[in-house]
C-alpha positions as CSV (number, residue, x, y, z in Angstrom):
1,X,0.0,0.0,0.0
2,X,1.3,3.4,-0.9
3,X,1.5,5.9,2.0
4,X,0.8,9.3,0.7
5,X,2.3,12.1,2.8
6,X,0.8,15.3,4.2
7,X,2.4,18.7,3.6
8,X,3.8,18.6,7.1
9,X,5.3,15.1,6.5
10,X,6.9,16.3,3.3
11,X,8.6,19.2,5.0
12,X,10.2,16.8,7.5
13,X,11.3,14.6,4.7
14,X,12.7,17.6,2.9
15,X,14.9,18.3,5.9
16,X,15.9,14.6,6.1
17,X,16.9,14.7,2.4
18,X,18.7,18.0,2.8
19,X,20.8,16.5,5.7
20,X,21.8,13.8,3.2
21,X,22.5,16.4,0.6
22,X,24.8,18.3,3.0
23,X,26.5,15.1,3.9
24,X,27.3,14.4,0.3
25,X,28.7,17.9,0.1
26,X,31.1,17.0,3.0
27,X,32.0,13.8,1.0
28,X,32.7,16.0,-2.1
29,X,35.0,18.1,0.0
30,X,37.0,15.1,1.2
31,X,37.0,12.7,-1.7
32,X,40.4,12.5,-3.6
33,X,43.0,9.9,-4.7
34,X,44.5,8.3,-1.6
35,X,41.4,8.8,0.6
36,X,39.8,5.5,1.8
37,X,36.1,4.8,1.7
38,X,36.2,4.1,5.4
39,X,37.5,7.6,6.0
40,X,34.5,9.0,4.0
41,X,32.2,6.8,6.0
42,X,33.4,8.3,9.3
43,X,32.9,11.8,8.0
44,X,29.4,11.0,7.0
45,X,28.4,9.4,10.3
46,X,29.9,12.2,12.3
47,X,28.1,14.9,10.2
48,X,24.7,13.2,10.2
49,X,24.8,12.8,14.0
50,X,25.8,16.5,14.3
51,X,22.5,17.3,12.6
52,X,20.3,15.6,15.2
53,X,19.8,12.8,12.7
54,X,20.6,9.1,12.6
55,X,22.6,7.3,9.8
56,X,19.8,5.6,7.8
57,X,21.9,2.7,6.4
58,X,23.8,1.8,9.5
59,X,22.3,-1.5,10.7
60,X,19.6,-1.5,8.1
61,X,19.3,-5.1,6.9
62,X,22.5,-5.6,9.0
63,X,24.5,-3.3,6.7
64,X,27.6,-2.4,8.7
65,X,28.2,1.2,7.6
66,X,26.8,4.7,7.1
67,X,27.6,4.9,3.4
68,X,27.3,2.5,0.4
69,X,30.4,3.2,-1.6
70,X,30.5,1.5,-5.0
71,X,33.6,2.0,-7.3
72,X,33.9,1.5,-11.0
73,X,32.1,-1.7,-12.0
74,X,30.3,-1.9,-8.6
75,X,26.7,-0.8,-9.2
76,X,25.4,-0.3,-5.6
77,X,25.7,-1.6,-2.0
78,X,29.4,-1.6,-1.9
79,X,30.6,-1.3,1.7
80,X,33.4,1.0,2.7
81,X,36.9,-0.6,2.9
82,X,40.5,0.6,3.7
83,X,41.4,0.3,0.0
84,X,42.3,3.9,-1.1
85,X,40.5,5.5,-4.0
86,X,42.8,6.0,-7.0
87,X,43.0,8.4,-9.9
88,X,40.6,7.5,-12.6
89,X,38.0,5.9,-10.3
90,X,34.3,6.7,-10.4
91,X,32.8,6.4,-6.9
92,X,29.1,6.1,-6.3
93,X,28.2,7.4,-2.8
94,X,24.8,6.5,-1.5
95,X,23.7,7.9,1.8
96,X,20.7,7.8,4.1
97,X,19.6,9.7,7.2
98,X,16.6,9.5,9.6
99,X,15.3,12.8,10.8
100,X,12.3,13.0,13.1
101,X,11.3,9.5,12.1
102,X,11.5,10.0,8.3
103,X,14.2,8.9,5.8
104,X,16.3,10.8,3.3
105,X,18.1,8.6,0.7
106,X,20.3,10.3,-1.9
107,X,23.3,9.3,-4.2
108,X,25.9,10.9,-6.4
109,X,28.7,9.3,-8.5
110,X,32.0,11.2,-8.3
111,X,34.7,11.2,-11.0
112,X,38.0,11.2,-9.3
113,X,41.0,12.5,-11.2
114,X,41.6,11.5,-14.8
115,X,38.5,9.6,-15.7
116,X,38.2,8.2,-19.3
117,X,35.9,10.4,-21.5
118,X,33.6,7.5,-22.3
119,X,33.1,7.0,-18.6
120,X,32.4,10.7,-18.1
121,X,29.7,10.4,-20.8
122,X,28.1,7.6,-18.8
123,X,27.9,9.8,-15.7
124,X,26.4,12.6,-17.7
125,X,23.8,10.5,-19.4
126,X,22.8,8.8,-16.0
127,X,22.3,12.2,-14.4
128,X,20.2,13.2,-17.4
129,X,18.2,10.0,-16.9
130,X,17.5,11.1,-13.3
131,X,16.2,14.5,-14.5
132,X,14.0,12.9,-17.2
133,X,12.5,10.5,-14.6
134,X,11.8,13.4,-12.2
135,X,10.0,15.3,-15.0
136,X,7.5,12.4,-15.4
137,X,6.5,12.5,-11.8
138,X,3.3,14.4,-12.3
139,X,-0.3,13.7,-11.3
140,X,-2.0,11.9,-14.2
141,X,1.1,9.9,-15.2
142,X,1.9,6.4,-14.0
143,X,5.0,4.9,-12.4
144,X,5.8,3.1,-15.6
145,X,6.2,6.4,-17.4
146,X,9.2,7.3,-15.2
147,X,11.0,4.0,-16.1
148,X,10.0,4.2,-19.7
149,X,11.6,7.5,-20.4
150,X,14.7,6.7,-18.3
151,X,15.2,3.5,-20.3
152,X,14.7,5.2,-23.6
153,X,17.3,7.8,-22.9
154,X,19.9,5.3,-21.5
155,X,19.5,2.8,-24.3
156,X,19.6,5.5,-27.0
157,X,23.3,5.9,-25.9
158,X,23.9,2.1,-25.9
159,X,23.8,1.6,-22.2
160,X,22.3,-1.2,-20.1
161,X,19.6,-0.4,-17.6
162,X,19.8,-2.6,-14.4
163,X,16.6,-4.7,-14.0
164,X,17.2,-6.3,-10.5
165,X,17.4,-3.0,-8.7
166,X,14.8,-0.2,-8.6
167,X,13.8,3.0,-7.0
168,X,11.2,3.0,-4.3
169,X,8.7,4.8,-2.1
170,X,10.2,6.6,0.9
171,X,8.9,7.7,4.3
172,X,9.1,6.3,7.8
173,X,10.8,3.2,6.3
174,X,13.5,3.2,3.7
175,X,11.7,1.1,1.2
176,X,8.0,1.7,0.8
177,X,5.6,1.1,-2.0
178,X,5.7,1.6,-4.9
179,X,8.7,0.2,-6.6
180,X,10.1,2.6,-9.2
181,X,11.9,0.7,-12.0
182,X,14.2,2.5,-14.4
183,X,12.6,0.6,-17.2
184,X,9.1,-0.2,-18.3
185,X,6.1,0.7,-20.4
186,X,4.2,3.9,-20.6
187,X,0.8,3.9,-19.0
188,X,1.6,1.0,-16.7
189,X,1.9,0.8,-12.9
190,X,0.3,2.9,-10.1
191,X,-1.2,6.3,-10.9
192,X,0.9,9.1,-9.6
193,X,-1.1,11.1,-7.0
194,X,-0.6,14.1,-4.7
195,X,1.5,13.3,-1.7
196,X,3.5,10.5,-3.3
197,X,7.1,10.4,-2.0
198,X,9.7,8.4,-3.9
199,X,13.4,7.8,-4.5
200,X,14.2,7.9,-8.2
201,X,17.6,6.3,-8.8
202,X,18.8,5.4,-12.3
203,X,21.5,2.7,-12.2
204,X,23.0,2.6,-15.7
205,X,25.8,0.4,-17.0
206,X,28.2,1.1,-19.8
207,X,27.7,-2.4,-21.1
208,X,25.3,-5.2,-20.3
209,X,22.4,-4.6,-18.0
210,X,23.2,-7.8,-16.2
211,X,24.7,-7.8,-12.7
212,X,26.0,-10.3,-10.1
213,X,26.7,-10.4,-6.4
214,X,30.2,-10.6,-5.0
215,X,30.9,-13.1,-2.3
216,X,30.3,-10.5,0.5
217,X,26.6,-10.8,-0.4
218,X,26.3,-7.0,-0.5
219,X,28.2,-5.6,-3.4
220,X,26.5,-5.8,-6.8
221,X,28.7,-5.5,-9.9
222,X,28.2,-5.4,-13.6
223,X,28.4,-8.9,-15.2
224,X,30.9,-7.7,-17.8
225,X,33.1,-5.6,-15.5
226,X,32.3,-2.3,-17.2
227,X,31.6,0.8,-15.2
228,X,28.2,1.7,-13.7
229,X,26.8,5.0,-12.6
230,X,24.2,5.9,-10.0
231,X,22.4,9.1,-9.2
232,X,19.4,9.5,-6.8
233,X,17.0,12.2,-5.7
234,X,14.0,12.2,-3.3
235,X,10.9,13.5,-5.0
236,X,7.5,14.5,-3.6
237,X,4.4,15.3,-5.7
238,X,3.2,18.7,-4.5
239,X,0.4,20.6,-6.4
240,X,0.5,18.0,-9.0
241,X,4.2,18.5,-9.9
242,X,7.6,17.0,-8.8
243,X,9.1,18.7,-5.8
244,X,12.8,17.6,-5.5
245,X,13.5,17.3,-1.8
246,X,17.2,16.6,-2.1
247,X,19.8,18.7,-4.0
248,X,23.2,18.4,-5.6
249,X,23.9,22.0,-4.8
250,X,26.3,21.2,-1.9
251,X,28.2,18.7,-3.9
252,X,28.5,21.0,-6.9
253,X,29.7,23.9,-4.7
254,X,32.4,21.7,-3.2
255,X,33.5,20.2,-6.5
256,X,33.8,23.7,-8.0
257,X,36.7,24.2,-5.7
258,X,38.4,20.9,-6.6
259,X,39.7,20.6,-10.2
260,X,40.6,16.9,-9.8
261,X,37.1,15.7,-8.9
262,X,33.8,16.1,-10.8
């Protein structure tokens, strides 16, 4: 059952999402070649707690960290390690926070150092997919419209759209109804209604859409070893239109000061 939110609930969720956005801004300030994912994880946990919030991923489904950090061919759910980030990596950082009982859930893929041009194109197209999906989140459309237009844009560029992993409803729990696939058919799925709150998160692969789990039972990687990109926003339907609760503003401000990260 979809749990539609009141205006008051949406404002709490906006603050939860903004806490995550600011946390990703802190990650943007710190990320660089030689920095370890565990160092970034510690920064995120400290900042979230300083905002009177709780790390949303830590302990969720027994996940051991505050951030999911997925590098290069890792699609999502990579857990932070002591292996330093190196020049040329792309690093997906997915973060959650709980504020006054509601979740924010938000992700950005960073390009660290000298990233190949074809990989930079993948990141740009994936971000465009996110924007396209958000634009479809209007009263009168259906959930399938979001995935259809994301899929069309990604596949137009020859990329694979992950099938096993989808966006989702968001609220007092991390994963609510409805599921929000990044593929599908127009006119299918639940009708989009006022008060809907969802996480839209294209996961787009340079090659095949197929994925597999690593032996840690968390990290999901592309089946062909090619890079994958992941961007995510939290969106509410307000006055019939998409209201993006999260923002990349803090990330972009930090990156503008760092010529070696995008």
